[in-house]
C-alpha positions as CSV (number, residue, x, y, z in Angstrom):
1,M,-82.6,80.4,54.1
2,A,-80.7,77.4,52.4
3,E,-80.9,77.1,48.8
4,D,-83.0,74.3,47.4
5,P,-80.6,71.7,46.0
6,L,-82.4,71.3,42.8
7,E,-82.6,74.9,42.1
8,R,-78.7,75.2,42.9
9,R,-78.2,72.2,40.2
10,A,-80.3,74.1,37.9
11,R,-78.5,77.4,38.4
12,E,-75.0,75.8,38.0
13,E,-76.2,74.2,34.7
14,R,-77.3,77.5,33.3
15,E,-74.1,79.2,34.2
16,K,-72.3,76.3,32.6
17,K,-74.2,76.8,29.4
18,Q,-73.7,80.4,29.3
19,K,-69.7,80.1,29.7
20,T,-69.4,77.1,27.1
21,P,-69.6,79.4,23.9
22,Y,-67.2,82.0,25.5
23,L,-64.5,79.2,25.9
24,V,-65.1,77.9,22.4
25,L,-64.7,81.3,20.9
26,A,-61.7,81.8,22.8
27,L,-60.3,78.6,21.7
28,L,-61.2,79.1,18.0
29,A,-59.4,82.6,18.3
30,A,-56.3,81.2,19.8
31,V,-56.3,78.6,17.1
32,A,-56.9,81.2,14.4
33,I,-54.0,83.4,15.7
34,G,-51.6,80.3,15.8
35,L,-52.5,79.6,12.2
36,G,-51.9,83.2,11.3
37,I,-48.4,83.2,12.7
38,A,-47.6,79.8,11.2
39,L,-48.7,81.1,7.8
40,S,-46.8,84.4,8.2
41,V,-43.5,82.3,9.1
42,V,-44.0,80.0,6.1
43,T,-44.6,82.7,3.7
44,R,-41.5,84.6,5.0
45,N,-39.4,81.7,4.7
46,N,-40.7,80.7,1.2
47,S,-40.0,84.5,0.2
48,S,-36.4,84.3,1.5
49,L,-35.8,80.9,-0.2
50,V,-37.0,82.3,-3.4
51,R,-34.7,85.3,-3.1
52,E,-31.7,83.0,-2.5
53,L,-32.7,80.8,-5.5
54,E,-32.9,84.0,-7.8
55,V,-29.5,85.1,-6.4
56,E,-28.0,81.5,-7.3
57,K,-29.5,81.6,-10.8
58,E,-28.1,85.1,-11.5
59,E,-24.6,84.0,-10.2
60,L,-24.9,81.0,-12.5
61,S,-25.8,83.2,-15.4
62,E,-22.9,85.5,-14.7
63,Q,-20.5,82.2,-14.8
64,F,-22.0,81.3,-18.2
65,R,-21.5,84.9,-19.5
66,A,-17.9,84.9,-18.4
67,L,-17.4,81.5,-20.1
68,Q,-18.9,82.9,-23.3
69,A,-16.3,85.6,-23.1
70,D,-13.7,83.2,-22.7
71,F,-14.7,81.1,-25.6
72,D,-15.0,84.3,-27.8
73,S,-11.4,85.3,-26.9
74,L,-10.1,81.9,-28.0
75,N,-8.9,81.9,-31.6
76,T,-7.0,79.4,-33.7
77,D,-5.9,79.0,-37.2
78,Y,-6.3,75.4,-37.1
79,E,-9.5,74.7,-38.9
80,S,-10.5,71.4,-37.1
81,I,-10.6,73.3,-33.8
82,S,-12.0,76.3,-35.1
83,H,-15.1,74.3,-36.0
84,Q,-15.3,72.6,-32.6
85,L,-14.8,76.1,-31.0
86,D,-17.8,77.3,-33.1
87,T,-19.9,74.2,-31.8
88,S,-19.1,75.1,-28.3
89,R,-20.0,78.9,-28.6
90,E,-23.2,77.9,-29.8
91,Q,-23.9,75.5,-27.1
92,V,-23.0,78.1,-24.4
93,A,-25.4,80.7,-26.1
94,L,-28.2,78.2,-26.1
95,L,-27.7,77.3,-22.5
96,I,-27.6,80.9,-21.3
97,E,-31.0,81.4,-23.3
98,R,-32.6,78.5,-21.5
99,L,-31.3,79.3,-18.2
100,Q,-32.9,82.7,-18.5
101,N,-36.1,81.0,-19.5
102,T,-36.0,78.6,-16.3
103,D,-37.7,79.5,-13.2
104,A,-35.1,79.6,-10.3
105,T,-37.1,77.3,-8.1
106,N,-36.7,74.5,-10.8
107,R,-33.7,73.1,-8.8
108,A,-33.4,70.1,-11.0
109,K,-32.9,72.3,-14.1
110,I,-30.5,74.6,-12.2
111,R,-28.5,71.6,-11.1
112,Q,-28.4,70.3,-14.7
113,Y,-27.0,73.8,-16.0
114,E,-24.4,73.8,-13.3
115,K,-23.1,70.3,-14.6
116,E,-23.1,71.6,-18.1
117,L,-21.1,74.7,-17.0
118,G,-18.4,72.3,-15.5
119,T,-18.3,70.3,-18.7
120,L,-18.0,73.2,-21.1
121,R,-15.3,74.5,-18.7
122,S,-13.4,71.3,-19.1
123,I,-13.8,71.5,-22.9
124,M,-12.5,74.9,-23.0
125,R,-9.4,73.8,-21.0
126,G,-8.8,70.9,-23.7
127,Y,-9.0,73.4,-26.6
128,I,-6.4,75.6,-24.8
129,V,-4.0,72.4,-24.4
130,Q,-4.6,71.4,-28.1
131,I,-3.9,74.9,-29.3
132,D,-0.6,75.1,-27.2
133,S,0.6,71.7,-28.3
134,L,-0.1,72.3,-32.0
135,N,1.7,75.7,-31.9
136,T,4.6,74.0,-30.1
137,L,4.4,71.1,-32.8
138,N,4.2,73.6,-35.6
139,K,7.6,75.4,-34.4
140,Q,9.2,72.0,-34.3
141,L,8.0,71.1,-38.0
142,A,10.6,73.4,-39.8
143,A,13.5,71.6,-38.0
144,Q,11.9,68.0,-38.8
145,A,11.5,69.2,-42.6
146,E,15.0,70.0,-42.8
147,D,16.2,66.8,-41.2
148,A,13.9,64.9,-43.5
149,R,15.5,66.6,-46.5
150,R,19.0,65.6,-45.5
151,E,18.0,62.0,-44.7
152,A,16.3,61.6,-48.2
153,A,19.7,62.0,-50.0
154,E,21.2,58.8,-48.1
155,T,19.5,56.2,-50.2
156,R,16.8,55.7,-53.0
157,T,14.6,53.7,-50.6
158,Q,14.8,56.1,-47.7
159,N,14.3,58.8,-50.4
160,E,10.9,57.5,-51.6
161,R,9.8,56.7,-48.1
162,L,10.7,60.3,-46.8
163,T,9.5,62.3,-49.7
164,S,5.8,61.9,-48.9
165,Q,6.7,63.0,-45.2
166,V,8.9,65.9,-46.4
167,Q,5.8,67.3,-48.5
168,D,3.3,67.0,-45.7
169,L,5.7,68.9,-43.3
170,T,6.5,71.3,-45.8
171,G,3.0,72.2,-46.4
172,Q,2.3,72.6,-42.7
173,V,5.3,74.7,-42.3
174,S,4.3,77.0,-45.3
175,A,1.0,77.6,-43.9
176,G,2.7,78.5,-40.5
177,K,5.1,80.9,-42.2
178,V,2.4,83.2,-43.4
179,L,2.8,86.6,-41.8
180,K,-0.5,87.9,-40.6
181,A,-1.8,91.2,-38.9
182,R,-4.7,92.1,-36.5
183,G,-6.2,95.2,-35.4
184,L,-6.2,97.3,-38.5
185,N,-7.5,100.8,-37.5
186,V,-7.8,104.0,-39.5
187,K,-8.0,107.5,-37.9
188,A,-8.5,111.1,-39.4
189,F,-6.7,114.2,-38.2
190,N,-7.0,117.8,-38.6
191,G,-4.0,120.2,-39.2
192,S,-3.2,120.4,-35.5
193,G,-2.8,116.7,-35.5
194,K,-5.9,116.2,-33.4
195,E,-8.3,113.4,-34.3
196,T,-11.5,114.5,-36.0
197,D,-14.3,113.0,-38.2
198,R,-15.4,116.2,-39.8
199,S,-14.6,116.0,-43.4
200,S,-13.8,119.7,-43.7
201,R,-11.3,119.6,-41.2
202,V,-9.3,116.5,-42.3
203,T,-5.9,117.0,-43.7
204,Y,-4.6,113.6,-43.4
205,M,-5.2,110.0,-42.0
206,S,-3.3,107.2,-40.5
207,A,-3.6,103.4,-40.7
208,S,-2.4,101.4,-37.8
209,L,-2.1,97.4,-37.3
210,S,-0.2,94.7,-35.5
211,L,2.1,92.3,-37.4
212,V,1.4,89.1,-35.1
213,E,4.2,87.0,-33.5
214,N,5.1,84.1,-35.7
215,A,8.5,82.4,-35.1
216,L,8.1,80.6,-38.5
217,A,7.8,83.7,-40.6
218,E,10.8,84.9,-42.6
219,H,12.7,87.7,-40.6
220,G,13.8,90.9,-42.3
221,P,12.4,93.9,-44.3
222,V,8.5,93.8,-44.7
223,T,6.8,96.5,-46.6
224,V,3.0,97.3,-45.5
225,Y,0.9,98.7,-48.3
226,I,-2.0,100.8,-47.6
227,V,-4.9,101.3,-50.1
228,L,-7.3,104.1,-49.3
229,K,-10.7,104.4,-51.3
230,D,-13.1,107.5,-51.1
231,P,-16.8,107.1,-50.7
232,E,-17.2,106.6,-54.3
233,G,-14.8,103.6,-54.3
234,R,-12.1,105.7,-56.0
235,L,-8.4,105.1,-55.0
236,M,-6.9,108.0,-53.6
237,T,-3.3,108.7,-54.4
238,N,-0.5,111.3,-54.1
239,G,3.1,111.9,-55.7
240,S,4.4,109.0,-53.5
241,S,2.0,106.2,-54.3
242,K,3.6,103.1,-55.7
243,S,2.5,99.9,-57.4
244,F,3.0,96.6,-55.9
245,T,1.9,92.9,-56.3
246,S,0.2,90.8,-53.6
247,G,-1.3,87.4,-54.1
248,G,-0.5,87.6,-57.8
249,A,-2.5,90.7,-58.5
250,S,-1.0,94.1,-59.2
251,R,-2.3,97.0,-57.1
252,T,-1.4,100.5,-56.5
253,A,-0.8,101.8,-52.8
254,T,-1.9,105.1,-51.3
255,A,1.2,104.9,-49.0
256,S,3.6,102.1,-47.7
257,R,6.1,101.7,-45.0
258,T,9.0,99.2,-44.6
259,V,9.7,97.8,-41.2
260,D,12.2,95.3,-39.8
261,Y,10.2,92.2,-38.7
262,A,12.1,89.9,-36.2
263,G,9.2,87.4,-35.6
264,E,7.8,89.1,-32.5
265,E,4.6,91.4,-32.6
266,L,5.3,94.8,-34.2
267,D,3.0,97.7,-34.2
268,V,2.8,99.5,-37.7
269,T,1.5,102.9,-38.5
270,V,1.5,104.2,-42.0
271,Y,0.4,108.1,-42.6
272,L,-1.8,109.0,-45.6
273,K,-1.0,112.7,-46.6
274,D,-1.3,115.0,-49.3
275,L,-4.5,113.4,-50.6
276,G,-6.5,116.6,-51.4
277,D,-9.8,117.3,-49.9
278,F,-12.0,115.0,-48.1
279,V,-15.7,114.6,-48.4
280,K,-18.5,113.2,-46.3
281,G,-18.9,109.4,-46.4
282,I,-17.5,106.2,-45.8
283,Y,-13.7,105.7,-46.6
284,T,-12.2,102.1,-47.1
285,V,-8.6,101.1,-46.1
286,E,-7.1,97.8,-47.0
287,A,-3.7,96.7,-45.9
288,Y,-1.4,94.2,-47.7
289,T,2.1,92.9,-47.9
290,S,3.6,91.1,-51.0
291,S,2.6,87.9,-49.8
292,S,-0.8,88.4,-48.2
293,T,-3.7,90.6,-47.3
294,M,-3.5,92.2,-43.7
295,G,-7.1,93.4,-43.3
296,R,-9.7,95.9,-44.1
297,A,-11.3,98.7,-42.1
298,E,-13.8,101.8,-42.6
299,I,-14.0,105.2,-41.2
300,M,-17.0,107.7,-41.8
301,L,-16.6,111.3,-42.0
302,R,-19.3,113.7,-41.5
């Protein structure tokens, strides 16, 4: 028997209403899955970006630390440049501290530090050029001073004009002629010649340093005097100890050695022997020449 049209329509309406919630739920589930996937992708991308930024920040920090080491290794006897170097070193240290406290995701700040790094590198190259130029000029001053003295004898007028110039040049040359040393180091040895820090085993010591290269310094014999003091501050001497004068003061050396200095860097080692027994404590070594102080070092025996 044929279904009544009104009943069929009513049935179809009921079936449609039953299917609608399932369709909505399916649609909402699909949307939720899509959002979850999108969120996962965004989170993964953000995490990867943050790691990349952290790596960039660490690389920038390494570059700053390398620049700091370069500044620390750059030294000069010229006071004006030395003050500028100290200022630049402080600036590098401050930037390193600020960089460490800056979030890697703060791109504006990181880019600013990169620019500061480039600027400081240019400044350091400028220091190197200045120091090299001044060193070259310093070598020329001696010859210029001699020329100025010869020309000063020509006429009174020239003499008056050149006297001031000669005095200035002479002062700069004298400063450049001062012989200096670096790396003063003291060691203790036992009777077998092996290095030790046990006071009961020490039989002698050695003091080593390097006379630095100086084309302006006078060439010829140079005596290096070593003064050794025990932990109580008493001078340690033996039968070969000798008196000397340095910087206008009279002193007594524990030991000394005379070397032939030719203007080039020269390593010097002076042995301190026959000084009796050694006790525990800190021993002090001072090095001198007749014209200047070469340095001071310490060694602790236990």
